[in-house]
Structure formats: structure tokens, C-alpha cells
C-alpha positions, 0 to 999 in steps of 0.5 A: 276425101271420098265422094258422098253418095247421091242424095235420095230426095229430089231437093237433095239431088238438085243441090247435088247436081248444082254443086257438081256444075250441072245447073240444068239438071239441078234446076229441073230437079229443084222445080220438081221438088217445089211442085212436090212440096206444094202438093203436100203443103211442105213450106220448108221444102218449097222454100229450100227448092226456091233457094236452090233455084235462086242459084241459077243465073237470072233466077235469083230475084224471082226465086228469092221473092217467091221463097220470101212469100212462102216463108212469110206465110209459113210463120216459120222464123227460121225459113224467113231468116234463111230467105233474108240471108239469101236475099242479102247475099244476092242483093235482092231487096225484100219488102220490110216486115211490119209487125 
């Protein structure tokens, strides 16, 4: 199997770096991607950046909780589901949603 080209977005490059074992570079790129997403009010990319950061040992809890807050405010059920699944996989308890 051939290698895929490096993604062009900050978030894509962050995940690519992490997938290739460079967690430090991946974390740096994910933080930059989050700042970029916040600057243009892009909840989806902000959540995905935080979920990328949750891959860093010791960051799971804070990153997933922050992603939950952003997803919850966005009212995007897909984002909330993605964060809920990540939280479950990482054993991070989230607040119960009351409707």
C-alpha cells in the first residue's frame, strides 16, 4: 500500500502527525487548528481539533470536556454523538443532558 499525501489543513496535518507517532507536532498543529476554528466560529473543526488533542496522554479529560461544551452549544447532534463516543472510549464522564 502506498502512502497517502499529507493533508493540507492544520487539522488534517495534526491527525497525520499523530498517526505517524509525532504527538508533539500533532498537538501543536491541533492547537493551531482549534484557534483557527474559533476565529471563524467553526464548531465542527473546533470539536475535531479538541478530539485530536484528546489523543495526547494526560489531555483526554480536559480536551473531551471542552469538546463537549462546544458541541453542546452548537446544537449539532452529530458533534455531540462524536464527543459522547470519544468520552465513552476514554472513560471520561460527561454531564447528563436534560431536555
